[in-house]
C-alpha positions as CSV (number, residue, x, y, z in Angstrom):
1,X,-2.9,4.2,17.1
2,X,-2.0,1.2,14.9
3,X,-3.5,0.7,11.5
4,X,-5.1,-2.7,10.6
5,X,-4.4,-4.4,7.3
6,X,-8.0,-4.0,6.2
7,X,-7.8,-0.1,6.6
8,X,-4.5,-0.1,4.5
9,X,-6.1,-2.2,1.8
10,X,-9.3,0.0,1.9
11,X,-7.3,3.1,1.2
12,X,-5.3,1.5,-1.6
13,X,-8.4,0.0,-3.3
14,X,-10.2,3.4,-3.1
15,X,-7.3,5.0,-5.1
16,X,-6.9,1.9,-7.3
17,X,-10.1,0.0,-7.7
18,X,-8.5,-2.7,-9.9
19,X,-5.8,-3.3,-7.3
20,X,-4.7,-6.6,-6.2
21,X,-3.4,-6.2,-2.6
22,X,-1.7,-8.7,-0.4
23,X,-0.9,-7.8,3.2
24,X,1.6,-9.5,5.5
25,X,2.1,-8.8,9.1
26,X,5.8,-8.1,9.9
27,X,5.0,-8.0,13.6
28,X,2.1,-8.6,15.9
29,X,1.4,-4.8,16.4
30,X,-0.7,-3.7,13.4
31,X,2.1,-1.2,12.8
32,X,4.6,-3.0,10.7
33,X,3.2,-4.4,7.4
34,X,4.5,-5.7,4.0
35,X,2.2,-5.1,1.0
36,X,2.2,-6.3,-2.6
37,X,0.1,-4.1,-4.8
38,X,-0.6,-4.8,-8.4
39,X,-2.5,-2.3,-10.5
40,X,-2.9,-1.3,-14.1
41,X,-2.5,2.3,-13.0
42,X,1.2,1.4,-12.6
43,X,1.7,0.9,-16.3
44,X,4.5,2.9,-17.7
45,X,5.5,4.3,-14.2
46,X,8.9,3.7,-12.5
47,X,9.1,1.8,-9.3
48,X,9.5,5.1,-7.4
49,X,6.4,6.6,-9.1
50,X,4.4,3.4,-8.2
51,X,5.5,3.7,-4.5
52,X,4.7,7.4,-4.5
53,X,1.2,6.6,-5.9
54,X,0.6,4.1,-3.0
55,X,1.7,6.6,-0.3
56,X,-0.5,9.2,-1.8
57,X,-3.3,6.7,-1.5
58,X,-2.6,6.3,2.2
59,X,-3.4,10.0,2.6
60,X,-0.5,11.0,5.0
61,X,-0.9,8.2,7.4
62,X,2.7,6.9,6.6
63,X,4.9,7.8,9.7
64,X,1.9,8.4,11.8
65,X,-0.8,5.8,12.1
66,X,1.2,3.5,9.9
67,X,4.7,3.2,11.2
68,X,6.3,0.9,8.7
69,X,5.3,-0.5,5.3
70,X,7.5,-2.7,3.2
71,X,6.1,-2.1,-0.3
72,X,6.3,-4.1,-3.6
73,X,4.4,-2.9,-6.5
74,X,3.8,-4.1,-10.1
75,X,1.8,-3.2,-13.1
76,X,-1.0,-5.6,-14.1
77,X,-2.0,-6.1,-17.8
Protein backbone atom coordinates (compact mmCIF):
# COMPACT_ATOMS: atom_id res chain seq x y z
CA UNK A 1 0.00 0.00 0.00
CA UNK A 2 1.43 3.40 -0.95
CA UNK A 3 2.42 5.93 1.68
CA UNK A 4 1.08 9.50 1.51
CA UNK A 5 3.37 12.47 2.10
CA UNK A 6 1.46 13.41 5.24
CA UNK A 7 2.36 10.08 6.86
CA UNK A 8 6.04 10.41 5.94
CA UNK A 9 6.10 13.93 7.34
CA UNK A 10 4.29 12.79 10.51
CA UNK A 11 6.87 10.07 11.18
CA UNK A 12 9.80 12.42 10.58
CA UNK A 13 8.33 15.12 12.82
CA UNK A 14 7.62 12.58 15.55
CA UNK A 15 11.35 11.79 15.62
CA UNK A 16 12.51 15.38 15.03
CA UNK A 17 9.90 17.82 16.40
CA UNK A 18 11.86 20.85 15.16
CA UNK A 19 12.15 19.47 11.61
CA UNK A 20 11.26 21.46 8.55
CA UNK A 21 10.04 18.91 6.00
CA UNK A 22 9.31 19.58 2.34
CA UNK A 23 7.77 16.74 0.34
CA UNK A 24 7.64 16.53 -3.46
CA UNK A 25 5.93 13.79 -5.45
CA UNK A 26 8.20 12.20 -8.04
CA UNK A 27 5.25 10.28 -9.54
CA UNK A 28 1.48 10.27 -9.05
CA UNK A 29 1.50 7.01 -7.10
CA UNK A 30 2.19 7.95 -3.43
CA UNK A 31 5.16 5.61 -3.76
CA UNK A 32 7.97 7.83 -5.07
CA UNK A 33 8.89 10.91 -3.05
CA UNK A 34 11.60 13.49 -2.61
CA UNK A 35 12.02 14.95 0.87
CA UNK A 36 14.12 17.78 2.21
CA UNK A 37 14.54 17.60 5.98
CA UNK A 38 16.22 20.26 8.12
CA UNK A 39 16.71 19.68 11.85
CA UNK A 40 19.03 20.79 14.63
CA UNK A 41 19.40 17.09 15.46
CA UNK A 42 21.65 16.79 12.40
CA UNK A 43 24.29 19.16 13.83
CA UNK A 44 27.72 17.53 13.75
CA UNK A 45 26.46 14.47 11.85
CA UNK A 46 27.70 13.36 8.45
CA UNK A 47 25.25 13.29 5.55
CA UNK A 48 25.15 9.48 5.80
CA UNK A 49 24.35 9.66 9.53
CA UNK A 50 21.62 12.23 8.85
CA UNK A 51 20.02 9.96 6.25
CA UNK A 52 20.26 6.97 8.58
CA UNK A 53 18.46 9.00 11.25
CA UNK A 54 15.61 9.80 8.84
CA UNK A 55 15.36 6.18 7.68
CA UNK A 56 15.18 5.10 11.34
CA UNK A 57 12.35 7.60 11.88
CA UNK A 58 10.43 5.87 9.08
CA UNK A 59 10.35 2.73 11.25
CA UNK A 60 11.22 0.15 8.61
CA UNK A 61 8.75 1.37 6.01
CA UNK A 62 11.47 2.04 3.39
CA UNK A 63 11.32 -0.66 0.74
CA UNK A 64 7.87 -1.74 1.89
CA UNK A 65 5.09 0.82 2.22
CA UNK A 66 7.48 3.45 0.90
CA UNK A 67 9.13 2.32 -2.31
CA UNK A 68 11.42 5.27 -3.12
CA UNK A 69 12.56 8.35 -1.23
CA UNK A 70 15.07 10.82 -2.61
CA UNK A 71 16.42 12.46 0.52
CA UNK A 72 18.22 15.73 1.20
CA UNK A 73 19.10 16.66 4.78
CA UNK A 74 20.70 19.63 6.47
CA UNK A 75 21.35 20.85 9.99
CA UNK A 76 19.52 23.97 10.99
CA UNK A 77 20.87 26.48 13.47
